[in-house]
N, C-alpha and C positions, 0 to 999 in steps of 0.2 A: 453516860459521857462515852459506853462503849459505843454503844449504836451510832453517838453521833460522829465518832473516831469512824466507823465499818463504814458510814453516809460519805464522810469528806474521799473518803482514801476510794471508794466507788466512783463518785462525782470526780476525783482528781484522774483515775484511772479512763472514766468514758471520754473527758477533757483530754487526753493524751492520744486516747484512740481518735477520738474527732479530728487532732490536732495532724496526727501522720495520714489518715485517710485524705485530710486534705491536700497536706504535703503531694502525698503518692498520686492522686488525680490529677496535680497539677502538672508535676514532674512525668506522667504520664503524656499529658495531651501536649506538653511540650515538645517531645520525646517522638508524638504521631506528629507535629506538624512539623520538625525539623523532616522528617521522613516524607512526607505531602512533598514538601519541595523540593528536594531531592529526586524525588523521583519525576517529579514535573520537567525540572530541567534537563532529566535523561530523556526522558521522551522527546524532550524538544530540541537535543543537541541531533538525537536519531533521526527526528522529522526533516530539519535543517539539512542532513546528509544526504536525505533520500530526495527533497528536492532538488541539489546538485549534484544529483546522479553520480553520488561518491558511495564509498562502501562503507557499509556500517560501521563496524570496528567496535562491535558492542563493550568487549572489555576497556578499549582506548575510551570509548564513552564514558565508562564509570568512572574513569580517573578523572575526565576533563569534567564530569557532571560535582565532582569534590569541588574544584575548582572554582567553580562558578558558583556553586554552593555559597563557598566561603566568600567569595567576592559579592555575591548579591547581597551577606548578611553585612560584611563591614564595609562594603563601599557601595552601598544602595545609592541609585540616582534620586536626585532631591526635584527632579521636575519631570516633566513626560508632555512631547508636543501632541497635545492631544485638540480637537477640532480647530485645529488650525491656529492654535495658540500655546505658547509654552505655559503650562500649571504646575503649579504642586503637586508632588505624589500626593499629602494629605487629601487636599481636595477632589483629584480623580477617584483614588481609591474609596474614600471615605463616604463620596455622594455616591458612587454605583453601591457600596455596601447598604448605607443605609436605605435606598430605595427596594433593592433585593430583600432585606431584615423586615422591611417594611410591609412587602407583599408576602411572603414568606407566612410572617407572625399572623397578616389579615385571614390568608389559605389556612393555617391550621384552626385558625379560630373560628370558620365557617365550618370547616370539618366536624369539629366538638360538638358546637350548638346543634347543628343539623344532625350527624351520625348519630349521636348518642342517644337523642330521642326516635330516630326510625330503628335503632338496634332492640330498645327498648318496646317500640312498639310491636315490632317481630316477635320477641318474645315472650308479652303478655298477650297475643291476638290469639282467641278464642279458635277463629277458624284456620285454620293449616292453609288454605289458599291464599290468604292477607299475606300469611310468614315467609311464602314460598314466594310471590310477589315479590314483597322486601328484599329478600336476599338476588334473587335474580338481578333484579334493577341495581343492587351495587355491585353484584358481578359485572354486568354492562358496564357501569361506569369506573371496574379497573380494565376495561377493556380494549375501551374508546383514546387510540394517541391524543395528546395533548393539542398538536394542529387542529386533528380533526373537531375535538369538542370545541375548539376557537373557531372555526367555520362554521361550525353549528349555531355558536352564539351570537354568529357574527348576523347569518340569516333571519334570525330570530330579532337580533335588534332593528334589522331593513323591516320586517314583516310588521312587526310591532308602532315602528314610526309609520308605517302607512297607515296604520290602524288610528293614528293621530296621539299616539301615547309620545311623549319626548323618547330622541334618539341618545345613546348613550356612544362617550367618544369611544372610537374602537381603535387608537393607537394612541401614544403619547404618552407625557409621564403628567401626572398631578394626584394630590391625597383626598381626592373628590368623586367625583362618578365614572373619572378615567380609571380608576385600579378595582371597579367591578367586576368587570368581564375576565383578566387577566386573575384577579382572587379566585373567582368560582371555575375557572378553568385548571387555575395551581389547584383547588382543593375538592377537584372529582376523586382521583386515585387514595386519597386519604379518608376523604368521607367515607367511601365503600368499605374499604378497610376498618373504620373506628364503626362503623355500623354492624357488618360482619363480626367482628368481636367481641360488640357488646351483645349484639343478638347469643352467640356463642355462649359467652361466658354468663349470662343473668339468665339463659336455660337451664344451664347447669346447678347454677346456686340457686335458684328458683325450688330445684330437686331437691335439696340437701333437706335434714332433721330438723337445723333451728328452724328453718323458715316457715317445714309444717309442724314445728311446735309454737311460734310467736303466732300462727293464724290460729291455734286451734285455742289459743289463749284471748282472743277473740279481738286482736289487736288490727287495726283499721289497715287496708292494704295498702295506702299511702303510705303509713307509718312504717309497714314491714318493707317496704319500696326500699325507702328514701333511709330508714337508719339499718337495716341490716343486711337487704340483697345488693343495693346501689353502692353500698360504702365497700363489699366483698369485690368490687367487678372494678373497684378504681383501678388499681395495682395495674392488672392486664390494658386496660384502654390508655392508662397513663404510656406504658410499654408499647403498644402498637402506635402509639403519636410520634415516641421517637423514631420508631419503624418505619413510620411515613415519610417522616422527616427527608427519609434517605431519598423517597422516591420523589420527595418534591422537589430536593434540588438537582437529583438527576433529571426533572423536567422543567427545572429553572430555565435553561438555554433556550431552550425550545418557546415555551411559554412569552420569555421576554424578549424574545428574534421576533414571534409572529404579531404582538402587539405595541413593539417599538417600544419598549418599555426601558428605560436606560440606567438598568443595575447591573449586577454582575457580570450576570449571563451574557449578557447582549456585548457589556465591554470587554469580553472574554475572548467570545468570536471575532467582533472587531481586531482585536490584539493580536490574536492570533493570522488573521488573513495578512497587518504591517508588518508581522515579523517582529512585534514589539516583547520580547520574551521575558523581561522583568516586570512588565504588565502583568502579563498571562499568571506569570507565577503570581503577583501580588494576587490579583482575584480567586483564583484558586485556592491560597492560603489564607482569604478572609472569608470564601464558603466552609473551608475548615473550623477557622476559628469560632464561627456561627454553627455550626454543627457540633464541637467541642463543648461551647458555653450550652448550649439548650440540654446538651446529656445530663452535663453537672448540674444545670438546674433541675433539672427532671429527677439525678437521684437524691437530691435534697429533700425534694417533694415524696419521693418515696418515705422516707425517715419522717415525712410527719404523718404520712397516710396511715403508714403501720407501725405501732410500737413497738414488733418483735427485731425491727430493724436498729430501734435506738442503742442497744445493748453492744455495741461496739463489735459485734459480730462473735458473741461467745459461743455461739454455736458451730463450730467452723466445722467443716467437711472433713470428714477422716479420709485421707489417702493412705493406699498401699503405699509405705517407704520402699524404696529400692533405691540401692547404687546403680551406678552407672555399670559399674563391672557385671553385677549382675544378670542387667538385661543385655549387655553384648553378649553373654552366656548364650541368654536366648538364642537371640539371632542368631549365634554359631549354630547352636542347635539347628534351630528350626530350617537354614541353610545346607546343614550337612542333610538331614532329611528330605529336602527337596533335592538334592545333589544325587542320592540314594536311588529317589523315585525316579530320577532322569536316565540313571543307568541300567535300569531295570530294561532286559530286553524286550521290545514290541510285541504286544498278543502275549505278555507270560500272565498269568494270574497269580499273585500276591496268594500267600496264602492266608486263608482265614481259619478264623474258630470254626471248631466243626457246630456241627446242627443238632441240636436235641431231638430225637424221635417224637411224633404228634401226639398229645395225653388223649386218653379216650372220652368220648365225648359221654357227659352223664346229663339227667334230666334238667340240671340247674343252667348247662352249658346250652339245652335247647331253648331255654328262659330267656337267657343270655343272647343268644342270637335274634332270637324276635323283639328284644327289646331294640337291639342295636338296627335292625328294620325299621322300628318306629321311629329309631333318633333320625333314621336315615330320611325318611319321608318327611319326617318337620324339618330335616334341614332342608329338605327340595323346597317345601312351601316356603320356605325364610329368605330362600334366596328370589324367590319371585317376588314375594311380597314388596322384598329388597329393590328389586328391578325396578316393579312395576309402580310403586308409590316413591319412585325415585325420578321425577322428570327433568334434573341436572342430567342425571346421567343416559337417560334416554336422547336426551335434544342433543347433548354433547357427542354423542356417538355418533347420530347422524350424520354432526356436520363436521367431524374429522374426518369418519368415512369419506364424506362428500367433498372434503380437502384434499383428502388424499387419493380419489379419484381424478381430482384435476391435475394435482401434482403429478400424476403415474401419464394420465390421456388428455393433459389440457393443450398440447400444442396442437390435438389433433380434432378437437371441438371446432376449428373454424380454419376455415381454407385462405383464411390470408396469413400472409407470409409475416413475420415480427420485424423480420430485418431488412424488408421492402418499403423504401419513400418513396411520398408523390409530390410532385410537385404543382403547376397551376393544369387544374384537372375542370370539367364540366359535368358538375352533379344537380341534377334538377334544371337542367336547363339553365344553371347559371355559371358563371367561369366565378373561380374562387380558386385562393392559394390558402395551404395551412396556414393553421392546422384549423380540420375541418370538425365543422360540429357533425354530434350525431346524426345519421340520416341511415337511406338504406344502401347507400354501399360503404360506409364507416358506422356501424352499429353504436358502437360508445364515441366516436370521434376520431382524431388524431393524435399528435402531438405536433410542435412545431415544424418539424422535419417533415411530417405526413407519415409516420409508421401508424398504425391500426391497433387503437388502445386495445381494444379486446383480444387481438391477436398477443401483445405485449403483457399484458396481466396474466390471460391463462399460461401462456407459455413459460413467464416468468415465474408462477407458482412451483414449477419442481424445484429450481435452484433456491426460491425463500427459503421453503418448507426445510430441502434438504440443510439448508445452512443452520435454519433454528435449530433442528435436530441435534447437529451435529455442533451446536455451541450449547444448549441443553447439557447432552452426552459429555462434553470437557468439565462444563460447568460440576457435575453429578462425578465423575470419576475424582477430580481435584478434589472437594469438597469432602465426598466420601472416606477419602484415601485419608486425608489429613485431620478427619475428625472421630475418624476411629484410631488413628494413632495417637492424637492430644488423649482422646478418653479413655484409653484403656491406660493411660501412662500420667495419669491426672498430675499438675503440680511439677512436672518434670522442665527440661530447659525446650524440647520440641512441643510441648504444651504449652507454654509462656510464645513461645516464638508464634505458633500457629494464632492464638490469642491476640498477638499485635499484630499478626498482620490482618485480621477480622476487623481490629478497629482501624488500622489506617485506610482500610477498606471503605470501610461504614464512611469516614469520614471525607472521602474523597469520592465527588459526585462523580454517579456511574458513565454518563452520558460524556463527558468533557474527558475523564479517564480511558474509557473506549476508544474516544475521539485521537488524540493523542497517542496513544499506544496504537492505532491503524496507522497513522502518517507516519509512526516512527520505523514498524516496523517494513511500511512502505504499500501504500495501496494499490497501487499497482501490480503487488504479488499476485493478489490472485484471493481462492477463498480461504485458503489458509489462515492465513493472514487474518481475517474476521472470524475464524474459528478462533485462533487463541487469544483473542482481544476479548469474545465473549465468553468466553470460559475464565478467562482472568478478574472480569468484572463482576459477578456473581456467586463464585464458590464459598462466597466467606460466612452465608446465612446458613449455606446446607452442610458447612463442618460446623457450625454451631450448636445445628440440632442434631446433628450426627452423637457430637460430644457428648450432650446433653443423652441421649437413648444409651450410649456405650456405658456410659458411667450409671446410670440407671438398671442396665442389663448385668452388670460385671459381679457385683454382689447376691445374686438371686444362686437359690441352690443348688439346682442343676449346671449352673457353671462352678460352683465350690465343689459337686460331685465330681466335673469332667478333671479340674484340676486335682480332684482327690488319688485320681486315678491314672494321673501321668499326663493328660494332654500337652500337648505341644501350645506357644501365643497360637501359630498361624493355625491349628486345628480346631482351637477355643474359637476362632473368630470365623472363621471359615463353615463350623457348622453348627455354631450355636448363636452368633454374636448377628452375621449377616441374614441368615433365615427370618431371625425376629424384626429386623429392619428393614425387611423389602418390603413388605406393608406401604410404609412410608415412604421409602425413596421411589416408588412406584408413584402415587403420589404428587409427590415433590417431583419428579421427574415429567410428567405431565404438566404441571403447573408451571414449571422452569421453561418449555417451550413456548407457552406462553408471553413467560417474562422474557425470551429472547427476543421473540415479534415484537415485541413493545420495541426493545433497545433500537432493533434495525430498523422500524418505521421511524423513530425521532432520530437517530442517526441519517436518513436517508434524508429527512427534510431538513438537516442542515449540511446535505451536498457530501455526504460523506458514506459511499455506497461501493459494491466490488470493481474493482477496476479504476474508479475513481474518473473515467468517461474523457471529457473533452469539452475543451470550451470553446464556444462559435458564436462569432456576431453572425445575426440572422437577419439585422437592420441595424436604422439608426430614430431616433427620436426627433422631435423639432429642434431639440436643442443641440441635434449632431448629436448626441451622447449614443454609444453604440448599443445593442439591445444582445445582451451575453446570453446564450442557452447551455447550459449544462447537456451534452449528450453522453447516453452511455451505448454502447456498441453490444449489450449482451442484455434481455430481458431478465429483471430482477424489478421487485415491488418497490424495494427500496431506491431503487434509481429512477422512478418514475414518477416518487415523491420531491426527487432535487429541485426541481423549478416550480413547485407551486404558489412560495408565499407570494411571489409578483404577477403568476399566471391565473391564480383557480378566481378570481372574482371575472376575470373578462371573460375565461373558457373554462367554466368551473367543471366540464368532463374530463379534463385532464387531473385532475384533483381529486374528485370524489370516490373515480370509480377503484384506484390501488388503496385509498383510505379506506375504503367501504369493506374492501377483500384483508387488507390489516387487519381491522376492525372485527371481523366475524372470525377469521380465524384465531387470533387472540380468545377471542368469546369462546370459540368451540373449545381450546383446549383450556381456558379457566373451567368451562360448566364440565367439562370431563372430568377434570381433577377432584374441582369437587362433589360429584357424585360417585366419581371411584371411593372416594374418603367415604362416603356417606355408606355407599352399599358393602362397603370393607369392615367398618364398625355395626352395622347392622344385622349382616346375615354371617358373620362369624366364619367367613369364610379360612381356608388353610392355603395358603400361597406360599407359605415357606416352604412346599416341596419344590416350588420353580426354581428353586437357587440351586445348583445342580452345572454340571462340567457340559452336559449335553446342551443347558440354555445359553449358558455363558459361549460355547461355541457357535450356536447359533445367531446371539448378538452381535457377537466378532464377525461372523459369515454377513450380517446385515450390513454392520456399519461397514464395512470394506465392500460392498456392495451402495451403499451411498455414498462413500466416498469415492469411487468409482463416479457415480453419477454426479457428484459436484465438481469434482476436475474438470469433466466430460462438458461442462457447461460454464468453463470459467472463458475470459476471453482469451487467457493463453491459448488453451485449447479450442476455441473455435479457431482461432487462426493459425495453430496446428495443423488443423485439418485443409486449411486450405494450400499450408507451408509444405505438407508432405505430398501436394501435388509436383512439388518440385520432381522434373526428374533427374538427374545427376547424369543419366546418360546422354540425355539431348545435348547437356552443355558439352561431355568428355566431347561428343562426336564434333561440334562447334568448336572448341579449342584444338582438335586433329587438322580439322579443315584449316583455320586459320593460319595454325603453326606448321602448315605441310609447303615444300620447296615451291607449290603454286604460286603463292604470294611472294615469294622472295623474300622473306622478311618482312614485306608491310612498311618498307621506309617512305616517308612520305615526298611528294614528287617523284615517283617511280612508278612503273605501270604497276607493279605489283601491289602498291596501296590503293590506286582506284579499282585495279581488279577484287581486292578486298574490302573496299565501299559497295561494290555492286552486290557481291555474297551477302552482304551484310543486308542491303535494300528486300533481297528476293527474299531472306528469313522473315525480316518485320512484314512483308506482304503476305507468307504463308501463315505465318500466325494468327494475322487478320490486324494487324495495327492500321490505322489510318495514315497515309502519307501529309508530311509536314515539312517538305522542302519545297524546291521550287518547281513551278510549273505543274503543280501536284502531284509530283513523284519527290522519293526517299531521300532527295541527293539535293544539297546544297554545295554549289563549290564559287569559289574566290581565287584569286590571283596571291600568292606569297612565294616568292623565288629565296630558293635558299641554296646554300654552297653544299657538293655533294663530294666527296673524295672519290678520284680516281685511277690514284697511284698510291702504292704504298709508301707512307712517309720516311723519310731517308735523315740521318744524322750520321756523316761523314767526318773524318778526319784526314783533313787536306795536308802535304808539305807544300814547299816554298814554292813551287811551280803552280801549285792547284792542283795536283795531282791527288786521288784519291789513296789515302796512306791504308786507312781501317773504314768498314763499314759497320756499325753498330748494328745489335740486332733490334728488330720491331718485337714489340711486345716484351720482351726481357731486357733492353736497355732504357727505351723508351718509347713513349708513345705520344700523339698529337693532344694538346693541350688546350680543350675548349671556356672559353669566358664568355664574359658579357657583349666583347666588340670583338670584331673578325679577327682572326686567328692563326689564320693560313698564308701562304705565298712560301718567298725564297728568301733565304738570309746569307750572305757569308760574309767572314771576319775572324779577328784574333777572340780569344777566350780570356773574359778578365771576369774574377770575382766581385758584385758589387753588396756591401755590408750596411746594412741601414740602421740606424739608431731609434731611438723608441717615436710612437704616431709623432707625428708633430701637432695632431688636432686640429688641421684646419680642411675645410673643405677643396673640392677643386679635384681634377681627373687625374692630376699631378702633383699631390701635394708634397714630395720629397726634389722634386722639380730636378728628373730625372733627366729631362729634354733637354734641359742647357748644360749638361757635364760633355755633349757630342760625342755618343754614342752610335749613330747611325751607323758608323763601320765595324762597329763592337758585336760579339756576342757574349750576354750577359749570364751568369749563372747566381740564381739568386734563391733562397730560402720559399718553401709554399705561402708561410706564415705571411709575407709581403705583398704575394702578388697581386691581390686584389687590391694595392692600392699604388701599383703603379702604372705608367702611361705604357701599353704593350707597343705603340709606336715610337716609341724614343731611341731604340737600338735594331741592329739590322735581324735579332732574334733575342729571344730568351729561351733561358733553361732552367724551369722549375726542378730544384730538388723534392723530393717526397718520399717519405718513410712508411708509405702505404702502398705494400706492393701489388693490392689488387686492384687500387689504380691503374695499372698497367694492362690488365687482363680486359678490362673494360672497353668496350666500343663507343664512345661518344658520337653526337649530330650535333651539327651547328645550327644553330638556329636559325629564326628566319629573320632575312636581311632585305632591307631596300636594294635595288638597285645601284651599284655603287660604279660611280663616272671615274673614269681611267685617271685622272689626279687622286682621286682616291686610295684606290687599287696600289697606286705606289706609294702610301703609307702606312700599310698593312702591314703587321710583320709577323712571321712566325714565333709560334710558342711548344715548348714540349714540356712531357713531363721525364725526369731522367732520375737513376737510381744513386744512390748517395756512392757507391762504388764508382759509378760514372763521372759523376760530377768531383772525387777526388784523382781519377786520373786525369780531368781534363784539368784539373789546377795546380796539378803535380808539373805541370812541362810548365807554369810559370812561378814553379819553386815555392807552390803554397799544397794546402789543404782546407778542408771542410772546417777542421777544427780550427784552424789560423784565423779563417773569414769570420768564424762565430767568435772569435775572442779579439778580431776589431772590431765588431759591430758591437761588443761589448764597452767598448770605451769612449763610442760615442755618443752626442749629447740629444736631445729631443730633434728630431727631422733633420741631422746632419747623416752624410753620406763618404764610402769613401770605396774607392776601387783598389782591386791586387792589382800585380804587374800583368803584363800581356803573357797570352800560353800561346798555345798551338792553334792553328786555324783549322774553322771548323766551318762544316755546310749543313744547311737546314735546311730543306726540301718539305713542304704540304702542300699538293698540288693537286686540282680537281675541276669542277667545273661547277660556273655561276651563270644562272640564268640574267643575260644583261636587260629582258625587256619582262613583262609581267605574265610570261605565257605559263610557268611554270605554278599549277594551282592545287588545292588539298580542297578535301572529301568531306562533310558531316554529311552522317547517315542519320536524317531524322520520322519517327513515327510516334504517333500520340493515339492514347486511349480517352475519348471525350466523357468529360464528367456528367453524371447524372443528377446532379442537384442542381437543375435549374429552376426548379420553386422556389429554392433558398437565396441563388446566387452562388451557388458553390460551382459551379462548373466554369465561372470565369474568373475562381483562383486555377492555378497552375503548378504541378509540382515536376519537377527534372531529376531523373535518372540519367546519369551520365556514365561514361567510360571511352576511354580512349582505345582503338583499334590498332593506333603508327605500331612499326616496331622497329629494330635496329636495322634491318635488313640485311646484305651482302657484305662481306668487307673486304676492303680494296685486296688484302691479300685471299681474299675465296672463301673466308671465314662464313658460313651460314648461320645465321642469328635466329631461330625460329619465333622467339617471345611466346611461347605456351604461357608460362605463369606470366609474363609482362607486356600485354597486358591483354592475350587471348582469353585469357580465367575470364576478367572484366568483364570483356565483351559478352563472351557465353553465358556470365550469370545472368547480367542484364539481357539478353532474350528469353531464355527460359523464364526468370521472373515475370516479363513482360508476357507470355503467356500463359504463366499461374494466374496472373491477373485477369487476363482476357477472356481466359474458361473459366475462374473460379464464378463462385455464389455469389459475392460480394462485388459489384460492380462498385468502381471509384466515384465520389462523390463529385472531387475534385480531377479538373483536367490531368493528366498523365504525359508527359513529355518524354519518348528514351530517345535519347542522341548517343551515337556512334561518334569519335572526334578524332582529328589528327592534329597530331603536333606534339602529342603529351611526354613522348622520348627525344624532343627537340628541347623539354624545359617549359613548354610554352601552357597556356591555358585555355580552357574551355570560354569562348566570347557569347554568356548570353544574350547579349544585344543581338548578336548575328542569328544565333538559333532563334529569339521571339519576333525574329524581323523576315524569315524567312519564307513563311505563310502568309499572306494576307488574312487578317485580322486578329493574328497572335498577340498583334504589338499590343492590344487591349486589353490582355490577359494578365493580372495580377500573380507576379512568379513569388513564389513562398519559399520555397527553398530548393535546392541544388543538392542531389546525393551522386557522390562521385565513387565506382566502383573502381578498385587499384589492384593488382596484386594478390586475386585470392584465391587463385591456386598456389600461394607460394608459403603455406604456411603461418605460424602465428607470428613471427617475424616483417612478414612481406606484406600480408593480407593489409587491408585499409580499405573503411569507408569514411569517408570525409562528407560533411556535411555542414553547408554554409547557407545563410537564410539570403533573398537576391530579390532585389528590383528589377522589374522590367523598364527599361528609358520610355 
């Protein structure tokens, strides 16, 4: 009875433990899924801001992501507009999930069915060469990117069809032959990993004592293998199956995109392109659900296979229990020791324990010395055997050395320029256009814009390999640091946080996570964005491995001894933990370089590469659909793969060469890592001595050098080199010349403006621009009469006889007002204040009907808020009250006008700005004030008007000249650099860079306005930019037109119609954009660069 009760109690305990474990896994999975959703929305918010050229503001994005997550969970859309129709969410997500899940299950099934027997065959092989061949083959399977494997399968499929065998479908969906090729491509990496793990694990198991015991008892080999050996290898095989699922999820978008398989990966890429953020989140969450469910199933399988896992985890791992206060004291002591070391003067040698004198040498010591010499010779022989019998190390070392040479000297291995494009050419007697096939002129062919593929691949090796090295280094630093901290304090909050991050990252597909992170940080920002993204998506495995190693090292006797003598935590880690981790970390670092290269290749295939490139339309299909080519201006292998999905079948050389180099580089580092692992295991070489301050300093120096190389090859640095050709001294010289009294302020319609135009034309000629004005000159002229002030404007108070009583001060009490209609001439009459009610909201020139008030012999005083709604010709003159003192100090130019006829001139009335003080003085003569005028206006209804009494008599005069004919002209100065993209039609596209050169001239009071900042600086910047572009190493593909135009200070605009019709043939160009440089020398407030799209008429 007692035993029965104990048994019942035991099973109840196990049932409760199992229930708690299930609840724990469910809650953990739910939390992981919520974090995935939040991170996805956070990344999409940043990516959206980047596309709209808005500041990132990541802290604000964190809060916005919380709001979007809440809205996603509580107010999820019920339908999506998908494939040109509204479809329920369940149909869209469910169909994609089923398609991807079926493909993944099929791929993993193929990997297990083929990989396990392959690994067993290698482990049981009597001949070492056979085992090596199998392992090398599996390594090769892990080194070929998915899209290249798809290309190989495609070619094999075609060749088999030519031999008379049935052809497999190459694209589309179907639970039949359609899934053969995508399933096998997706199974390649898991198959290789399962084969290797099976080989290694079974090789170890076959050497165990219980296997030899079973064999000595006479059991058949088959029974020993199935009942004893294989059963003990199932746990590692199932574990690697779960790990392989992560790699399959990473490759899933690439495989589905290549084979047009309508699953989660393809749907997600299309949703990102369409900006459907909810659908993107649905797809990523669906992949996370599949990953989490699979891992829960694998954990259940673990319990069924291994009886030791059925006891509810009674063998609990014992951790050192320390409070956070004790850990904080350890940290304080460590920081204090570091600070004391920093305060130690440079070059001062810290006190060291005295060394003991050498002991006398005895006969036994001579024997020990001879034994040490024999051991040294034996060690050397063992090292030599470990190298010679390690083909992976030899081949990997040679390949890595070769790629290092290409990375350092690749750009000098060919005479072709990777930046040079070629248009229509005659090759081997045939006229053709790019892309050109391989020939004697282009050994590896060209891309669609005519760049040499060989030059692009060889020159791009430096940037690609450096990017991979820094990505791997970032992963190693993050993973090692977090792994050491988590392993040193297992069970702490830090350990739980690290494990939670590893679990989240594992459920997040690496390729998609990297893509979203790159887009969020800004793909145009350069190399650092890719380094951050590549580091962020791959540190989990490293941290997990390092954590386990640290937990295994920590209880070792030598660690306990070091702690017993009072060694600090930092010293324990740096002197004992890290040296023991170094061999494994070295192998991991080499293998991670291959992993980063694989991720770069697949990102490039999905059009995610450094800089982001440009989308160019290089032709049209028969249905008038544009042919778009993603053009990268920086040689990099990933960028060369950006277009091959649509191009490689017709132009195979465009895809094969960069794909082969990617595959060979990945294979090189995988072989080198595997060979290095075997070498360190077999040779027992102690490399822990390499971990010291000198090697750390050397690695830091190497990282700095590689960072400089990486930065020097980014798009920004390449353009910076040409931008540094900009000579500020030349620009200042042009500014000084244009702002000199020689050109009298450059007012349009004056000889000074004409002289300035001729100076700019001469500068364009010296720079080497081609003329684009009339009659093959740089000048374009057109009639444009304007009003010019010749006398100082006057505002005078008169007596009853019309004699001047008081003359107000120009630019202190008043200044001329310039509006949309003519506001010059003379006017005389009594002053009246005009009060206006709220805007009537009607259209027309005179919505307040002031012309009906009979004020042609009155001078109106009115607030500036209403002047834009008044007919300025309804009174003899208008005085506009302004509170802006700066308006009285500025000079204003009258805008372009047509020649006015005599009866029209009679209707023109002068208008002036006046100060509130002048307004009060004038209104006081009518027993009023501005305050009373405002009070009167406040009582008026919509559209109503009211007048004050008449005041003093005033004369207003703004006199000048107005051309009666069309003799006055303005000048545009136009030069251009022809585009070089004739082969792809880009030379027929034009971009205008413009700056107005006219100024304010000389005032009627003799004041000279040089106009250095506004806008001689804009013209000088344009001229120097034209010189840099003309003399720089990167000639423009499109035609660039430089225009110095007149009329800017008069509030007029550049007429692109006039510019594009100045030169014969320019009207046929497609004008894409207009850049206007203005106020460049005025500082942050005055400088401006405006961009607008334009199309030539």
